[in-house]
Every structure is written in structure tokens, then in C-alpha cells.
N, C-alpha and C positions, 0 to 999 in steps of 0.2 A: 538262873538268877531270878529273884523276885523283883518285878518291875511294875511300877504304877504309872499309868499315863493319865494325866489330869487335863480335862478339856475334851468335850464330846463332839467337836466340829469335825470337818473333813480330815484335817491333819491328825487329830487325836484318834479317830476311828481307824484310819489307814495304818498309822504306826502301831496301834494296839494289835490289830490283826496280823500285821507282818511280823512283829516281835514275838507274838504267841506262836506263829507258824515256825519261827526259828527255834522253838523249844523252851522258851522262858515262861515262867508263871506270871501272867499279866492280869491286872485289874484295871478298869477304866473308872476314873473318879469324876464325880460331879457333885454339885451342892446338894441337890435333892433328887435321888434316883427316881422316885415315883413321879415327881413333877416332870423330870426329863423324859421319861417314857410316855407320859401322857400327852406330850406336845404333838400337835398335828400339822403345824405350820413349818414352812421352810425358814431357816435362820437367815438373818441379814447377810451372811456370807455365802448363802446358797446351799447350806447343808440340809438335806431332806430330814424328815422326822426320823429319830433313831430307832423306833420300834422294829421295823423290818430288818435293819442291820443287827440289832440285838438278837432277834430271832435266829439269824443266820450265824451268830457267833456266841453261842451259849457257853462256850469254854472261857469266855472273858466276862467275869462278873462286873456288873455296873454297881458301884458302891459309893457311899458318901465320902467326901474328901478326907475326913479324919481316918476312916478305915483304909483308904488308899495310902495315906501317909504311914500308917502302921505296917502296911504290907510291904512297901517297896524298899529295896536296898538302893535302887536307882529310881529317881522320879523324873518322868518326862513332862516338861511344862509345855503343853500344847494349848494353853488358854489364850484368850484375847490379851494382848500385851497390857492394855490398861487395867485389866483385872488380875494380872499374874501375881502381884505381891499379896493381894488379899487371899487368893486361892492357895498360894504356897503357905501363908500363915495358917490356913485351915488344915494343912497337911503336916504342919510342924509337930515336933522338932526334926531337924534335918542333920543333926550332928554326925559328921563323918560320911554322910550320904552324898551321892552324886546327883546333882540336878542338871539334867540335859535340857537346855533351854532352846526350844525351836520357835519361840514366839517373836512377834514384831510389835514395836510400840506404835501401832497405827491409831490415829485419832480421826474418827469419822464425823466429828461434831459439825464440820462444815461441808459434809457430803463427800462425793467422790470426785477426784481421787483424794484419799486421806493424806493427812500430814503426819509427821513424826512427833510424838509427845515428848521425846527426848532425843538429842542428837549432838553432834560436834564434840562436846567435852564430857559426855556421859553416854551410857547405853542402858537398856533394860537389863541386860545380863549383868552389868556392873552393879546396878541397883539391887538385883537379887543377891549378888555376892556380898554386898555390904549389909543387906538386911539379914542374911543368914551366914555369918562369917565362919561358922563351923562346918558349913556345907562346902562341896567342891563343885563349882558351876562350870559347865562346858557349853559353849554356844555352838550350835550346828544346825544344818537343815533349813535355816530361815531364808535362804536365797533361792528357793524353788517351790513349786507347788507340791501338794501331797502325793500326787501320782508319781512324780519323778523321785520323791523321797524314797518310796518303797519299791520302785521298779526303775533303777537307773538305765536298764537296757531297753526301755521304751524309746529312748533317743538313739539314733543310729550310729553316733560316733562318741568317743570318750568325752567325758565332761567331769567337772570337779565339784566336790563338796568340801566345805571348810570346817575346821574345828578351832576353837580358841578357848583358853582357860589357863589358870595359874598353876594347876596341879597336874604334873606330867602323868601320874598314875591314873587320874580320872580321865585325861584325854586318851590314854591308851585303852582304857576300858570302853569308852564311847567309840573310839575308832574300831575296836574289835567288834562291837555291836553293829556298826555300819557295815563292816565286812560280812557279818553273818546274814544281813538282809540284802546283800547283793552288790555292795560297792567294792570295786577292785582297790586294793591297797594303794596302788600308784595314783589313783584319782582322789585320794583323801589328803588334803593339804592342811598342815598345821600352821596357823597364822601367828602363833605365839600366845601371849598373855591375854587375859580377859578384856583388856582395853581394846584389843582388835575387834571385839564385838561392835564397837562404834561404826567401823567401816562396813562390817557385814550388814548391820541394820540400816545404814544410810544408803545401801544399794537399793533399797525398796522403791524409792521414787523412780529410779531408772527401770527397775523391774516392771513397775506399773505403766510407765511410758511404753515399754516394749510390748506389754500385754495389749495396750490399746492400738499400737502400730501394727502388730502382727495378727491381731484378732484371735490369739490363742495363747494359752499359758503353758503349752508343751515346749519349753525351751529351758536352757540352762547355760551357765558359764563354762567355757573351756579355756584354760590357761595354756597358751602356746609359747613354747620356749625355743631358742635357736636349735637345740639338739634334737627337737622333735620333728618328725616328718609324718606325712599321711594325714 
């Protein structure tokens, strides 16, 4: 499958590399590839300059957003949540395409910890679906760090990833992609329609509190039900 990952932060880089390793034709989209490659500073979210990463992943072209939009049958939105709509407009049109949204609507305007720019009665994923009604939006991966996204077995016991979206076929495709990059089918939980993204995104304040309490971001959710053991 032709897949475009937009967003060159830690999540975008990790997902692009893992999806390419699974055999897909991947490009990594950014507003200005030359400017992105020229950066020498660490990003506000801790991503080191992309140059060394790009040198090690020459099989993944770094392209402008418009080119990424033209390439991808499936678009992975790994941009900062407050910039997602603008970035997706730059990759449009998305008619019939799947937008796999892994972003969170984090607002850092008041420092750390961030607040949510949208919550309770709406979500970033729903905003994306409304903005691009001919696309098929699936929310996933936003409840964990980038290392766990692409290597679920780094945690010693089973844990869960969620998917939410209105199109069953799109969710099946995204779930299949998750399986290809290492997620056991039993650990992929379908939460229903795209409105379930509200709950997924509102988990982030708890995730941030856990990060501060544990002193590590190597953790994830495990849903334990009565029939489970071990």
C-alpha cells in the first residue's frame, strides 16, 4: 500500500520506519523538506534534528505535504494536534482515502502540562472527519508513546491499542496495518464510531500524570476482563 506519514516528530519518524519495514511504500511529509533537513535544534517535544534519521532511512523520501497527499492511499496524521487541520488541507483532497489519526489536541500555550484544545463534546478526530467528509478517519495510537506504538513487545505483558471510526472497512484496514507492525489481534480493541475519539483523547491528562508519577513513558493500558487470567 502507498502510505504517507505527515509530521516529522518522534511518532512520525517511528511510524514511517516501521510501516516501511512492513513492506509498504512510505513517504514522510513536511511543509518544507529543505528547511526541515536544515534544522539543528531539538524540537519542543524532544525530537532530535531529522538529518541523521533521514540518512539512516533513505528508503523513505522526505517530501512536501502536497506530494505526500498525492502519494498516499492512507494518510497517517502524526502532526501536532493544533496544526493537524492545516497540514491535512495541504495534503488534500482525501476523497475515499483513510486518514489514520494518531495526533492529540495538546495546547502548550500555558506551559507543561498541556491542556486539551478540544474535549468533552468534540475531538480532533471528529473535527478532521467533518473537515474532510469524503475521507474515512480512524483514530488510533494516541494513547501511548511512539516506542510502544511500533514495538508493543517492549512491554512485558499484553496491553491494548484502540481504534475508533465510522467506516468499518477503514477500521479493518488500520487494524490490519497494526497487526503487520506487531500488534496481536486480540489486543486491538474497536471502540465504535469516531465520537469515541473524545474519550481516547481525554485520556491524555491521565497519561501525562502517569508520566510524571512514574518518571517514564514506557507504559500502556491493559483492559482486564473477568474471563482473563495471568
